[in-house]
C-alpha positions, -999 to +999 in steps of 0.1 A: +848-034-141+875-035-114+869-040-078+881-005-071+855+009-096+828-013-080+837+000-045+836+036-057+803+030-073+790+015-041+800+045-020+784+069-045+752+049-043+753+050-005+756+087-005+726+089-029+705+067-007+714+086+025+703+119+010+667+123+023+658+157+008+626+142-006+613+175-017+640+180-044+637+161-076+666+152-099+680+182-118+695+162-146+671+137-163+686+103-169+673+075-191+664+043-173+646+010-181+613+005-162+599-030-157+562-037-150+543-068-140+509-070-157+481-095-157+492-126-176+479-125-211+475-088-213+511-079-220+503-065-255+474-045-240+498-030-214+524-023-242+497-004-261+489+017-231+526+026-225+529+037-261+497+057-259+504+075-226+542+077-224+553+074-260+577+045-253+580+013-271+575-016-246+590-050-251+574-082-237+596-104-216+600-141-222+586-145-187+549-140-192+534-111-172+562-086-176+570-057-199+600-034-201+603+002-215+627+031-214+619+065-200+637+096-188+633+104-151+612+135-159+585+110-172+585+090-139+552+106-126+534+094-158+545+058-152+524+057-120+493+066-140+494+035-160+462+014-154+473-019-168+503-026-145+504-043-111+539-035-099+567-012-111+605-015-108+635+002-122+660-022-139+695-022-126+709-047-151+694-072-175+710-103-189+691-118-218+712-150-218+730-153-185+755-181-184+750-201-152+778-223-141+775-260-139+777-263-101+756-246-075+786-233-056+801-216-087+767-201-097+760-187-063+796-173-062+789-155-095+757-140-081+776-127-051+802-110-074+774-093-093+765-070-064+797-050-066+798-045-103+762-036-111+754+000-122+734+010-091+738+048-094+709+057-118+684+032-104+690+045-069+685+080-081+652+069-096+643+052-063+649+084-044+629+105-068+601+080-067+599+084-029+596+121-034+567+116-058+549+094-034+556+118-005+564+088+016+592+086+042+617+058+040+606+038+070+579+015+057+552+004+081+528-025+085+517-026+049+550-042+040+544-071+063+515-084+042+536-080+011+565-099+027+541-128+035+526-127+000+561-128-016+571-161+001+563-196-011+555-207-047+528-195-070+504-218-088+524-212-120+553-230-104+574-198-100+593-197-068+592-164-049+611-162-017+630-136+002+665-135+017+666-154+050+677-131+078+693-158+098+718-165+071+731-129+069+753-108+091+728-083+105+752-058+120+777-039+098+809-023+112+806+013+120+832+035+103+845+060+128+821+047+154+795+074+147+758+065+148+752+087+117+773+063+096+764+029+081+762+004+110+748+029+134+715+021+152+683+027+131+659+054+140+627+042+156+592+045+142+575+079+146+542+095+138+533+105+103+544+138+089+508+151+090+508+147+128+541+165+134+549+202+137+575+219+114+602+214+140+594+178+145+594+172+108+629+186+105+641+165+134+625+134+119+642+140+085+675+145+103+669+112+122+660+094+089+693+107+074+713+093+103+697+059+104+709+029+085+689+019+054+671-014+056+666-037+026+654-071+015+661-091-016+632-109-033+640-137-058+614-148-084+626-178-103+610-199-131+626-228-149+636-264-140+673-263-152+687-243-123+711-260-098+701-236-070+669-227-053+653-192-051+661-192-014+698-198-020+700-172-047+682-145-026+704-154+004+738-152-013+730-123-036+714-104-007+745-110+015+767-095-012+744-065-015+746-060+023+784-062+022+786-037-007+763-010+007+765-018+044+727-018+045+708-038+071+684-067+061+648-064+072+620-085+058+591-062+068+601-026+074+625-023+046+634+009+027+646-007-005+634-039-021+660-054-045+645-078-070+663-108-086+641-121-114+653-153-130+634-169-159+654-198-174+685-180-188+671-145-184+682-126-153+669-091-144+680-072-113+658-043-103+646-020-074+609-019-066+590+014-071+557+002-057+549-008-022+519-029-031+501-040-062+483-012-081+454-035-088+438-025-055+437+012-063+399+017-065+384-010-043+379-008-006+349-032-002+360-066-015+338-095-023+348-132-024+359-130-060+366-094-066+382-088-100+416-071-101+414-035-113+443-041-138+425-070-153+392-051-155+411-023-174+425-048-198+391-062-206+378-026-212+406-018-236+396-049-257+362-034-265+375+001-271+347+022-255+335+052-275+318+085-266+282+081-255+284+042-254+261+025-230+281-001-211+267-026-186+282-051-162+253-075-155+273-094-128+292-065-112+302-080-079+323-052-063+321-029-093+357-031-105+349-030-142+324-001-143+347+019-119+377+014-142+356+024-172+341+055-156+375+068-145+394+061-178+366+065-204+345+092-188+323+100-218+305+067-218+277+057-195+279+026-172+253+005-155+264-019-127+240-046-117+239-079-098+212-102-084+227-101-049+220-071-027+253-074-009+272-071-042+252-040-052+259-025-018+296-031-022+296-015-056+278+016-043+304+019-014+333+016-038+318+043-061+314+065-031+350+059-020+363+069-054+341+100-055+353+111-020+389+105-029+385+128-060+368+155-039+396+153-014+420+161-042+400+192-051+380+178-080+348+197-088+333+169-110+297+161-102+303+124-099+310+092-119+288+082-149+276+050-132+242+038-121+237+007-099+208-016-098+197-050-085+184-071-113+179-106-128+206-114-152+183-134-175+156-107-175+174-073-177+152-042-173+165-026-205+151-020-240+160-044-268+191-032-287+199-003-262+233-014-251+266-010-269+290-030-248+285-058-222+315-066-201+315-089-171+333-117-151+311-147-153+308-174-125+335-200-129+316-226-109+345-227-084+338-203-055+306-190-071+278-210-087+285-245-100+297-261-132+264-280-135+243-248-133+266-231-158+253-254-186+219-237-183+230-203-171+255-195-199+231-199-228+204-179-209+230-152-202+241-150-239+206-149-251+195-120-229+227-102-236+220-105-273+185-091-268+197-059-251+229-055-272+228-034-304+227-056-335+256-053-359+278-031-337+274-044-301+302-062-283+306-084-253+338-091-233+333-120-210+357-137-186+353-173-176+374-203-166+346-227-176+358-229-212+340-260-223+306-248-211+312-214-226+322-228-260+290-249-261+269-218-251+284-197-279+278-224-305+241-226-294+238-188-299+257-188-332+231-167-349+234-139-324+271-139-314+304-143-333+336-150-314+362-124-325+392-128-302+403-147-271+429-136-245+442-164-222+448-152-187+459-167-154+437-159-124+449-172-091+464-203-108+433-209-129+437-208-167+408-187-179+398-169-211+386-134-219+363-137-249+355-108-272+322-115-289+305-094-316+268-091-320+256-103-354+232-081-374+204-105-369+172-090-354+164-105-320+134-127-322+140-138-358+166-166-353+162-201-339+184-192-309+157-167-297+130-193-297+147-222-280+145-218-242+174-234-223+163-260-198+155-246-163+172-213-173+153-191-149+158-214-119+195-215-126+198-177-129+178-171-097+200-195-077+234-180-087+251-160-061+269-127-065+299-128-087+320-098-098 
C-alpha cells in the first residue's frame, strides 16, 4: 500500500471515530475477525462454545489463552454473551510469521511504518458499533485506571505487558484550521452520566464529545526470548506512529480506544479492545480471598455437561462462582452451594441476591435461581447416599487457604464422602487443585470409587493447576476397601480448613 493510500485510509478512520451517533448501528454488515482471551487450558472449551452459540469455527492461537473466530457485525451482540472468554478485541491485522529485523532500530522502524498501512476501517467501525451496544459514552472513567495498572509489569508466565509511555510521545497534535472541533483541539471535560442529564444536556454532551479529540493508549503483550526489543519500546514506537497517523492524543487512564499489540515469538496481532474490563467478574460483587474466576467456573461446568434435573453440588463454594454460573447457563439443573465457613456462605447468598436483583431490573419475571445454600461439614455432607449427579468445586491448594500437610488427610476424606453422595456408575466430579501430588495420591487410595477420565492443565495467578474430571465407578458405597479405611485425623483436618471457593 502506498503512503497516499495509507493517509487516505487514516482520514477515513478518523471520520469514523469522530462520528458519535451511538444510537445508529452499521447498515452494511462486514466480516471481521474477533480475538478473545480465555482461561489458559480452556481454549478448546471456549472454541466449542463459539461454535455452539455463534456457529463460527474458532482457531486456537500459538500463544496459550487466546482464540480467534470470524463473524459478521450483525452477530456482534452475541459475542458479548459468551461465558468462557475474559476479554474481546477486534483484529486489525494478523501476521502468522512476522519477519523481525536483526537490529532493534530496524525492527522498531518497521513497527512504526505499520501504523499507516494497516486496514483500520472495519475494525474502527466495529469499535463504534460496540460502543453503541454497550450504551457507553466515549470518555472512560475511573474503571480504566485499575485496568491500566493491571496491564503494566510482567505476569508470572513471563509475558511482558506494558503500555506506551506518555513522556516519550508528543502529546499535542497540530490543529488543522485552528478550530477546536478538529484533531488537536482541547478535549471535552468530564460530565455527568446520561441518566442524570436532561434531553437538551444530552444533545449538548454528544456535540461536545464529537468536537473533542479522541484519546488512546497502546498496550503491548509480548512473549518470547528472541526479540531484540522490549515491550515498552514496541508500545512506545508503535503508539507514536498511531498518534501521528490519526492525530489522537495518548492517555493511559481515560482513553477512548485501546490499541493492542500482541507479540508471541514470530506471531504478531494488532487489535482494538472491545471490553473495558475482564468479563470474569460479571456475576460476583462479594469477593473472598480466593474467589474463582467466573470464566474458569464456566469451563469446569462444561467439562461435566450438566443435564436436565441433575443435582449439582459445590461443597466448598467460597463466593458461589460455580453454582451461579451453572444456574444461569444450565437452568434446568438444581444446585447446592455449601461451605464450612459462615462468611463464605454469606458471600454466596449476597452474590445470588445481586444476580437476582440484576435480572429483575432488566424486567425478568423468573422466580429466582435454582440454588440453595447451606453451611456444612465437607466430610459429613447432610445428603442421602447416591443422591448427587455432579460434584464440582475448587479445592484448597494449601497456599492462601489450608496447608499442604493437612491436604494429605483432607483430600482422601473429601473423595470418600463425595463418592458416598455421588450416584454410582453415572456420577461425576470436576475438581480443581494445584496440589497435584497430594491429589494423585488421594485418587489412587480411592481407586475403587473413582476413575480419572480427563485432566485440563490451567494457569491460575501463575500457579500451574489441574482440573480433574473423575467418574464414579459402579461400586456400591460401603462394599469396597476404600470405604472401610478411615484416613488419619480426617475429621480434625476437615474441621480446621478455612473457607475456600
